[in-house]
Wavefront OBJ file of the C-alpha trace (Angstrom):
o trace
v -70.419 -12.116 2.794
v -67.970 -14.976 2.470
v -66.489 -13.347 -0.581
v -65.739 -10.138 1.277
v -63.986 -12.078 3.972
v -61.955 -13.909 1.357
v -60.822 -10.613 -0.140
v -59.965 -9.239 3.261
v -58.044 -12.393 4.074
v -56.187 -12.318 0.732
v -55.238 -8.657 0.901
v -52.997 -8.939 4.032
v -51.243 -11.935 2.469
v -50.382 -9.871 -0.611
v -49.023 -7.035 1.569
v -46.954 -9.530 3.559
v -45.710 -11.106 0.306
v -44.720 -7.675 -1.065
v -42.871 -6.833 2.163
v -41.111 -10.195 2.052
v -40.143 -9.582 -1.566
v -38.729 -6.160 -0.655
v -36.732 -7.735 2.192
v -35.369 -10.463 -0.119
v -34.443 -7.974 -2.863
v -32.779 -5.691 -0.282
v -30.814 -8.607 1.156
v -29.651 -9.653 -2.302
v -28.626 -6.074 -3.066
v -26.730 -5.816 0.213
v -24.915 -9.113 -0.386
v -24.158 -8.053 -3.949
v -22.666 -4.780 -2.767
v -20.541 -6.638 -0.215
v -19.298 -8.943 -2.967
v -18.516 -5.921 -5.161
v -16.581 -4.249 -2.342
v -14.725 -7.517 -1.684
v -13.902 -7.985 -5.364
v -12.734 -4.361 -5.636
v -10.525 -4.851 -2.575
v -9.155 -8.063 -4.088
v -8.427 -6.268 -7.365
v -6.658 -3.460 -5.486
v -4.660 -5.978 -3.468
v -3.766 -7.922 -6.627
v -2.602 -4.744 -8.328
v -0.311 -3.662 -5.492
v 0.871 -7.261 -4.958
v 1.916 -7.548 -8.617
v 3.820 -4.248 -8.502
v 5.446 -5.174 -5.178
v 6.562 -8.529 -6.586
v 8.045 -6.756 -9.624
v 9.936 -4.254 -7.431
v 11.322 -6.971 -5.149
v 12.291 -9.106 -8.161
v 14.127 -6.219 -9.837
v 16.123 -5.426 -6.685
v 16.881 -9.115 -5.995
v 18.426 -9.436 -9.459
v 20.912 -6.724 -8.459
v 22.051 -8.548 -5.324
v 21.563 -8.638 -1.567
v 20.492 -5.436 0.201
v 23.015 -3.671 2.413
v 23.868 -0.297 3.930
v 27.264 1.296 3.251
v 28.289 4.869 3.985
v 26.191 8.030 4.047
v 25.195 10.739 1.595
v 22.746 13.602 1.152
v 19.272 12.790 -0.132
v 16.703 15.558 -0.270
v 18.874 17.699 1.996
v 19.301 14.987 4.660
v 22.368 12.908 5.405
v 21.193 9.272 5.302
v 22.700 5.786 4.997
v 23.308 4.595 1.432
v 21.115 1.660 0.395
v 22.633 -0.855 -2.022
v 21.358 -3.963 -3.761
v 24.549 -5.776 -4.639
v 26.850 -3.101 -6.090
v 23.961 -0.905 -7.276
v 23.482 2.240 -5.195
v 19.804 3.142 -4.761
v 20.059 6.615 -3.204
v 18.962 9.167 -5.833
v 18.754 6.360 -8.415
v 15.271 6.429 -9.963
v 15.616 3.728 -12.614
v 13.834 0.899 -10.746
v 11.028 3.003 -9.286
v 10.349 4.561 -12.676
v 10.249 1.112 -14.306
v 7.537 0.022 -11.839
v 5.567 3.191 -12.576
v 5.832 2.526 -16.348
v 4.737 -1.119 -16.003
v 1.484 -0.078 -14.287
v 0.497 3.511 -15.139
v -0.673 5.325 -12.035
v 1.468 3.156 -9.742
v 4.172 4.797 -7.641
v 7.176 3.080 -6.095
v 9.663 4.020 -3.390
v 12.721 2.619 -1.649
v 13.196 3.768 1.953
v 16.333 3.451 4.086
v 16.298 3.263 7.868
v 17.996 6.400 9.192
v 20.284 6.179 12.207
v 21.052 2.498 11.557
v 24.799 2.955 11.948
v 24.632 5.173 15.045
v 22.067 3.388 17.212
v 19.795 0.416 16.997
v 16.925 1.864 19.083
v 13.569 1.599 17.321
v 11.729 4.482 18.980
v 13.543 7.196 17.031
v 13.965 5.386 13.728
v 12.930 7.128 10.567
v 12.590 5.601 7.146
v 13.661 8.104 4.488
v 12.720 8.011 0.796
v 15.970 7.597 -1.126
v 14.470 6.625 -4.504
v 10.872 7.394 -5.446
v 8.478 8.121 -8.251
v 6.174 9.938 -5.772
v 6.113 13.629 -6.589
v 5.691 16.668 -4.376
v 3.051 19.255 -5.368
v 5.753 21.320 -7.092
v 6.698 18.343 -9.310
v 9.978 17.436 -7.572
v 10.586 13.875 -6.417
v 9.745 13.348 -2.752
v 13.238 12.118 -1.781
v 14.244 12.951 1.777
v 10.674 12.696 3.081
v 9.755 10.137 5.746
v 7.508 7.101 5.940
v 4.483 7.759 8.163
v 1.842 5.851 10.084
v 0.220 3.337 9.977
v 2.778 1.582 7.756
v 5.679 2.767 9.927
v 4.651 0.608 12.883
v 4.433 -2.512 10.698
v 7.821 -1.897 9.081
v 9.439 -1.230 12.483
v 8.071 -4.619 13.575
v 9.562 -6.220 10.445
v 6.096 -6.883 8.993
v 4.432 -5.908 5.695
v 1.589 -3.403 5.540
v -1.246 -3.258 2.987
v -4.022 -0.707 2.957
v -4.997 2.903 2.506
v -2.386 5.433 3.618
v -2.039 9.181 3.290
v 1.218 9.827 1.443
v 2.281 13.462 1.594
v -1.331 14.642 1.794
v -2.779 12.281 -0.839
v -4.678 9.041 -0.166
v -3.072 5.935 -1.700
v -3.882 2.231 -1.828
v -0.532 0.816 -0.757
v 1.714 -2.117 -0.024
v 4.883 -1.898 2.060
v 7.474 -4.624 2.681
v 10.538 -4.467 4.916
v 13.946 -4.635 3.234
v 16.119 -6.964 5.307
v 19.869 -7.442 5.117
v 21.714 -10.788 5.225
v 21.443 -10.895 9.040
v 17.644 -10.445 8.878
v 17.667 -6.888 10.223
v 15.240 -4.430 8.647
v 17.336 -1.763 6.908
v 14.649 -0.153 4.761
v 11.295 -0.622 3.111
v 9.737 -1.129 -0.294
v 6.597 0.827 -1.218
v 4.153 0.613 -4.071
v 0.836 2.395 -4.295
v -1.604 4.316 -6.396
v -3.840 7.286 -5.706
v -7.274 6.413 -4.388
l 1 2 3 4 5 6 7 8 9 10 11 12 13 14 15 16 17 18 19 20 21 22 23 24 25 26 27 28 29 30 31 32 33 34 35 36 37 38 39 40 41 42 43 44 45 46 47 48 49 50 51 52 53 54 55 56 57 58 59 60 61 62 63 64 65 66 67 68 69 70 71 72 73 74 75 76 77 78 79 80 81 82 83 84 85 86 87 88 89 90 91 92 93 94 95 96 97 98 99 100 101 102 103 104 105 106 107 108 109 110 111 112 113 114 115 116 117 118 119 120 121 122 123 124 125 126 127 128 129 130 131 132 133 134 135 136 137 138 139 140 141 142 143 144 145 146 147 148 149 150 151 152 153 154 155 156 157 158 159 160 161 162 163 164 165 166 167 168 169 170 171 172 173 174 175 176 177 178 179 180 181 182 183 184 185 186 187 188 189 190 191 192 193 194 195
């Protein structure tokens, strides 16, 4: 009789031990998946950060950013963005270099539209003047506008990093404001790759 009781007493302990083991293994798996997600996010952030640094470095070597005059880009009349004496509107050299350095990466330079007419922020648009982003028909997406949620950050003079829908396609992105010598935001840098 004592033996039966011992078996009965041992059996619930084994069930409890198995349940505890399942809980521990599940917790480890959950923590591991969180670490994987975090490391993937860090890798994505590192990738866009490296491309952003390269784009900013390439433009800085040309000179200080400024706006001078207006011209048509993608059918819209927009301010002309310069870095030093180098005109960026419809100039795809830098954005294509970034795309070649990291295959799958896209780059864009935006200019703030309406800068010369009015300084109000509510109606500001940021227009792509140089880009490696393509439209579905294969043309460059020049003349298209920067959208939310990055737009709000750029209007506030702040960077934006994260997932954004760019012309109907999800991208992992980084945006930085382009500021002139007075510190005013006159445009934006963009790098990103399709999700």
